[in-house]
C-alpha positions as CSV (number, residue, x, y, z in Angstrom):
1,M,-111.4,-77.6,-51.9
2,T,-114.8,-75.9,-51.0
3,R,-116.5,-72.4,-51.2
4,A,-115.7,-72.1,-47.6
5,D,-111.9,-72.4,-48.2
6,I,-111.9,-69.5,-50.4
7,D,-110.5,-66.2,-49.1
8,L,-112.1,-63.1,-51.0
9,Q,-110.2,-60.4,-49.1
10,V,-107.8,-58.2,-50.9
11,Q,-105.0,-55.9,-50.1
12,L,-104.5,-52.8,-52.2
13,G,-101.5,-50.8,-50.8
14,R,-102.7,-49.5,-47.4
15,L,-106.6,-50.4,-48.5
16,Q,-108.0,-53.7,-47.4
17,L,-111.3,-54.7,-48.7
18,P,-113.6,-57.8,-47.9
19,N,-113.8,-58.8,-51.4
20,P,-112.6,-57.6,-54.9
21,I,-116.0,-56.6,-56.2
22,L,-116.7,-52.7,-56.2
23,V,-119.1,-50.4,-58.1
24,A,-117.7,-47.7,-60.4
25,S,-118.3,-44.0,-59.7
26,G,-121.1,-42.3,-61.7
27,T,-122.9,-45.7,-62.1
28,F,-124.3,-46.3,-58.7
29,G,-125.5,-42.8,-57.5
30,Y,-124.8,-42.4,-53.9
31,A,-125.8,-46.1,-53.1
32,R,-129.2,-45.1,-51.6
33,E,-130.7,-45.4,-55.1
34,M,-129.6,-49.2,-55.3
35,E,-131.0,-50.3,-51.8
36,A,-133.9,-52.1,-53.5
37,F,-131.8,-54.2,-55.8
38,V,-128.4,-54.8,-53.9
39,D,-127.4,-56.1,-50.6
40,L,-125.0,-53.1,-50.2
41,K,-123.2,-54.7,-47.1
42,R,-121.9,-57.6,-49.4
43,L,-119.9,-55.1,-51.6
44,G,-116.1,-55.0,-51.5
45,G,-116.6,-51.4,-51.8
46,I,-118.5,-48.5,-53.1
47,I,-117.4,-45.5,-55.1
48,P,-120.1,-42.8,-55.2
49,K,-120.5,-40.2,-57.9
50,T,-117.6,-38.0,-58.4
51,I,-117.7,-34.7,-56.3
52,T,-116.2,-31.4,-57.0
53,K,-115.4,-28.4,-54.6
54,E,-118.3,-26.3,-55.9
55,P,-121.8,-27.6,-57.2
56,R,-121.8,-28.5,-60.9
57,K,-124.8,-28.5,-63.1
58,G,-123.1,-30.8,-65.6
59,N,-123.3,-30.8,-69.4
60,P,-126.5,-29.8,-71.6
61,P,-128.7,-32.7,-72.7
62,L,-128.7,-35.1,-74.4
63,R,-126.3,-36.6,-71.7
64,T,-126.5,-40.5,-72.7
65,V,-126.7,-42.3,-76.0
66,E,-126.8,-46.1,-76.4
67,T,-124.3,-47.3,-78.9
68,A,-123.4,-50.9,-80.3
69,A,-122.4,-53.0,-77.1
70,G,-122.0,-49.7,-75.1
71,L,-123.0,-46.5,-73.7
72,L,-122.0,-43.0,-74.5
73,N,-122.2,-40.4,-71.7
74,S,-121.4,-36.8,-71.1
75,I,-122.9,-36.1,-67.8
76,G,-120.1,-33.3,-66.9
77,L,-119.7,-34.4,-63.2
78,D,-123.1,-33.1,-62.3
79,N,-123.1,-33.0,-58.4
80,D,-124.0,-30.8,-55.3
81,G,-120.5,-30.1,-54.3
82,M,-118.2,-31.1,-51.4
83,E,-120.0,-29.5,-48.5
84,Q,-123.4,-31.1,-49.5
85,F,-121.8,-34.5,-49.8
86,I,-120.1,-34.3,-46.3
87,V,-123.3,-32.9,-44.7
88,H,-126.0,-35.0,-46.3
89,I,-124.4,-38.1,-48.1
90,L,-121.4,-39.1,-46.1
91,P,-123.2,-40.0,-42.9
92,Y,-125.6,-42.3,-44.8
93,L,-122.6,-43.8,-46.4
94,A,-120.8,-44.3,-43.2
95,E,-123.6,-46.3,-41.6
96,L,-123.6,-49.0,-44.4
97,G,-120.6,-51.0,-43.1
98,V,-118.9,-51.0,-46.5
99,P,-115.7,-49.5,-47.5
100,I,-116.4,-46.2,-49.1
101,L,-113.9,-44.5,-51.5
102,A,-114.9,-40.8,-52.3
103,S,-114.2,-39.9,-55.8
104,I,-113.0,-36.3,-56.4
105,A,-112.2,-34.0,-59.2
106,G,-110.6,-30.6,-59.3
107,R,-109.9,-27.9,-61.7
108,N,-106.3,-27.7,-60.6
109,Q,-103.9,-29.4,-58.2
110,T,-104.8,-27.0,-55.4
111,E,-108.6,-28.0,-55.6
112,F,-107.7,-31.8,-55.6
113,V,-105.5,-31.3,-52.4
114,E,-108.3,-29.2,-50.9
115,L,-110.8,-32.0,-51.4
116,A,-108.5,-34.7,-50.2
117,E,-107.7,-32.7,-47.2
118,R,-111.3,-31.8,-46.4
119,L,-112.6,-35.2,-46.9
120,S,-109.8,-36.9,-44.6
121,H,-110.8,-34.4,-41.9
122,A,-114.6,-34.9,-42.2
123,S,-113.9,-38.7,-42.3
124,T,-112.2,-38.6,-38.9
125,T,-114.1,-35.9,-36.9
126,S,-116.4,-38.4,-35.4
127,G,-113.7,-40.4,-34.1
128,Q,-114.3,-43.3,-36.4
129,A,-113.2,-43.2,-40.1
130,S,-116.2,-43.1,-42.3
131,L,-114.1,-43.3,-45.6
132,A,-111.8,-46.1,-46.7
133,G,-110.0,-44.1,-49.4
134,I,-110.0,-41.5,-52.0
135,E,-110.2,-42.0,-55.7
136,L,-108.8,-39.3,-57.8
137,N,-110.8,-38.8,-61.0
138,I,-108.0,-37.5,-63.3
139,S,-109.6,-39.1,-66.3
140,C,-113.0,-37.8,-67.1
141,P,-113.2,-36.8,-70.8
142,N,-116.5,-35.0,-70.4
143,V,-115.3,-31.8,-68.7
144,S,-112.8,-29.1,-69.6
145,H,-109.3,-30.0,-68.4
146,G,-110.7,-33.4,-67.0
147,V,-107.8,-35.4,-68.3
148,D,-105.0,-32.9,-68.0
149,F,-103.5,-34.8,-64.9
150,G,-104.3,-38.1,-66.6
151,T,-102.4,-37.4,-69.8
152,D,-99.3,-35.9,-68.6
153,P,-96.9,-38.1,-66.3
154,I,-95.3,-35.4,-64.6
155,Q,-98.5,-33.6,-63.6
156,C,-99.9,-37.1,-62.6
157,E,-97.1,-37.8,-60.2
158,R,-97.2,-34.5,-58.8
159,L,-100.8,-34.5,-58.0
160,V,-101.0,-38.1,-56.5
161,A,-98.1,-37.1,-54.3
162,A,-99.7,-33.8,-53.2
163,C,-103.1,-35.5,-52.4
164,R,-101.3,-38.4,-50.5
165,A,-99.3,-35.9,-48.4
166,A,-102.6,-33.9,-47.7
167,S,-104.6,-37.0,-46.7
168,A,-103.9,-40.1,-44.5
169,L,-106.5,-42.0,-46.4
170,P,-105.5,-44.5,-49.1
171,I,-105.3,-43.0,-52.6
172,V,-106.5,-44.5,-55.9
173,A,-105.6,-42.9,-59.1
174,K,-108.2,-43.5,-61.9
175,L,-106.6,-43.4,-65.3
176,T,-107.7,-42.6,-68.7
177,P,-107.0,-45.0,-71.8
178,N,-107.0,-41.7,-73.9
179,V,-103.1,-41.7,-73.8
180,T,-100.2,-42.7,-75.9
181,S,-98.7,-44.9,-73.2
182,I,-100.6,-46.4,-70.3
183,C,-97.5,-47.7,-68.8
184,D,-96.0,-44.2,-68.5
185,M,-99.2,-43.0,-66.6
186,A,-99.0,-45.9,-64.3
187,R,-95.4,-45.6,-63.5
188,A,-96.3,-41.8,-62.7
189,A,-99.2,-42.7,-60.4
190,S,-97.1,-45.3,-58.7
191,A,-94.1,-43.0,-58.2
192,G,-96.4,-40.4,-56.7
193,G,-97.4,-42.9,-54.0
194,A,-100.9,-44.2,-55.2
195,D,-102.0,-47.2,-53.2
196,A,-103.7,-48.5,-56.2
197,I,-104.4,-47.7,-59.9
198,A,-107.9,-47.9,-61.4
199,L,-108.2,-48.2,-64.9
200,I,-109.9,-47.7,-67.2
201,N,-112.1,-44.7,-67.4
202,T,-114.2,-44.2,-70.5
203,C,-112.9,-43.9,-74.1
204,L,-113.4,-40.7,-75.9
205,G,-116.1,-41.0,-78.5
206,M,-119.1,-39.4,-80.3
207,A,-122.4,-40.2,-82.0
208,I,-124.1,-38.6,-84.9
209,D,-127.6,-38.1,-86.1
210,W,-126.6,-38.0,-89.9
211,R,-130.4,-37.0,-90.9
212,G,-130.3,-34.0,-88.6
213,R,-126.6,-33.3,-89.4
214,R,-125.9,-33.0,-85.6
215,P,-124.3,-34.7,-82.9
216,R,-126.4,-36.8,-80.5
217,L,-124.8,-35.5,-77.4
218,G,-125.4,-32.1,-76.2
219,N,-121.6,-31.8,-75.5
220,V,-120.6,-33.4,-78.8
221,L,-118.0,-35.7,-77.4
222,G,-118.7,-38.2,-74.5
223,G,-117.2,-41.2,-72.8
224,L,-117.9,-44.7,-74.2
225,S,-118.3,-47.5,-71.6
226,G,-119.8,-51.0,-71.4
227,P,-118.9,-54.2,-73.1
228,A,-117.5,-52.4,-76.1
229,I,-114.4,-51.2,-74.3
230,K,-113.5,-54.4,-72.3
231,P,-110.8,-55.4,-74.7
232,I,-109.2,-51.9,-74.3
233,A,-109.5,-52.2,-70.5
234,L,-107.9,-55.7,-70.3
235,R,-105.0,-54.6,-72.6
236,C,-104.6,-51.5,-70.3
237,V,-104.5,-53.5,-67.0
238,W,-102.1,-56.1,-68.5
239,Q,-99.8,-53.5,-69.6
240,A,-99.9,-51.5,-66.3
241,A,-99.3,-54.7,-64.4
242,Q,-96.0,-55.2,-66.4
243,A,-95.1,-51.6,-65.7
244,T,-95.6,-51.2,-62.1
245,K,-96.0,-53.3,-58.9
246,T,-98.7,-50.9,-57.5
247,A,-102.2,-52.7,-57.1
248,I,-104.6,-52.4,-59.9
249,I,-108.4,-52.2,-60.1
250,G,-109.7,-53.1,-63.4
251,I,-112.8,-51.2,-64.8
252,G,-114.3,-51.5,-68.3
253,G,-117.1,-53.8,-69.7
254,I,-117.2,-56.1,-66.6
255,A,-120.6,-57.9,-66.4
256,S,-119.9,-61.4,-65.3
257,V,-117.9,-63.7,-63.1
258,D,-116.0,-64.7,-66.1
259,D,-115.2,-60.9,-66.8
260,C,-113.9,-60.5,-63.5
261,M,-111.6,-63.6,-63.7
262,E,-110.1,-62.4,-67.0
263,F,-109.2,-59.0,-65.3
264,F,-107.6,-60.9,-62.2
265,V,-105.6,-63.2,-64.6
266,A,-104.5,-60.0,-66.6
267,G,-103.1,-58.3,-63.5
268,A,-106.1,-56.6,-61.5
269,S,-106.5,-57.3,-57.8
270,A,-109.9,-56.0,-57.7
271,V,-112.7,-54.8,-60.2
272,Q,-115.4,-52.1,-60.4
273,L,-118.7,-52.9,-62.3
274,G,-120.1,-49.9,-64.0
275,T,-122.3,-49.7,-66.9
276,V,-123.9,-53.1,-66.1
277,N,-125.6,-51.6,-63.1
278,F,-127.9,-49.8,-65.5
279,Y,-129.2,-52.8,-67.2
280,N,-128.9,-55.4,-64.5
281,P,-128.8,-53.7,-61.1
282,R,-127.9,-57.1,-59.4
283,A,-124.8,-57.9,-61.4
284,T,-122.7,-57.4,-58.5
285,M,-124.7,-60.0,-56.5
286,D,-124.6,-62.4,-59.2
287,V,-120.8,-62.1,-59.4
288,L,-120.2,-62.3,-55.7
289,D,-122.3,-65.6,-55.7
290,A,-120.3,-67.2,-58.6
291,L,-117.0,-65.9,-57.5
292,P,-115.9,-68.6,-55.0
293,D,-116.8,-71.4,-57.4
294,A,-114.7,-69.8,-60.3
295,L,-111.8,-69.4,-57.9
296,A,-112.0,-73.0,-56.8
297,E,-112.2,-74.0,-60.5
298,A,-108.9,-72.1,-61.0
299,G,-107.5,-74.3,-58.3
300,V,-106.7,-71.1,-56.0
301,L,-107.6,-70.3,-52.4
302,S,-107.6,-66.6,-52.7
303,V,-107.9,-63.9,-55.3
304,A,-104.3,-62.9,-54.9
305,D,-103.3,-66.4,-56.0
306,V,-104.7,-65.9,-59.5
307,V,-103.8,-62.2,-60.1
308,G,-101.4,-61.7,-62.8
309,T,-101.2,-65.3,-63.8
310,L,-101.7,-64.7,-67.6
311,Q,-99.3,-66.9,-69.5
312,V,-97.9,-65.3,-72.5
313,I,-95.8,-67.4,-75.0
314,P,-92.8,-65.5,-76.1
315,S,-92.7,-64.9,-80.0
């Protein structure tokens, strides 16, 4: 078996990707910012920063604080809104030749559906699809009502179903770990018709300046990401994989090919690299270079062959 024998393509419901290495929303800008560091065409997919119906200024500073083995952020979905994205950002992204998944967030189900419908239409008006899919950000802990749909299984299922009905594009539901049962949420997203489930988003946390008796973040609370949350993410991926047959995209503290392989074995069919892009912007390239050898070492010919192969000894 050689590197040339390895098949890196992955199938996530209706979504087909050239390889399983994607970049997470909010950590890669709109891709243009990373051109100097990354061969964008090699990526399995790009998820630009989340867009909302109207422009958002985001939360007050400070917006980011480094923590032990992680990053605490409270950006607040700062973005220029849907129309600016469609007019000024989407044309550039469409020319990259890489699967693009638009990340969207709405204040209610109506806004989510409007965004999904508008993006689906904008993606095909040129006669050629410029978007490969839509990721529903129902798990942002840094905005008001940001996790409502990600913590209530009934609302989650209804929202996913409504967005799927409004758009012909594949739908990915991005879930939060800040719930009692990740299995219930995974089953809800699956029942709503999600092509894939992305998990996890950040873990709710805070940082304090004890000398000044004040929170370090302007919004007090924020989302923790980076290596510190990897064990939580692995647990959520493994549990969700036991609860549903829907494809899973693993996120959380992934920085190396070994991290990727752990997520595959736990049950993820693809992964998103996030916080690592800030301190090692070439991490995706390093992982893609090493992935064929790692799969060969595992004795498999494709990513699918290693997904969900964790061996748990019954107690």
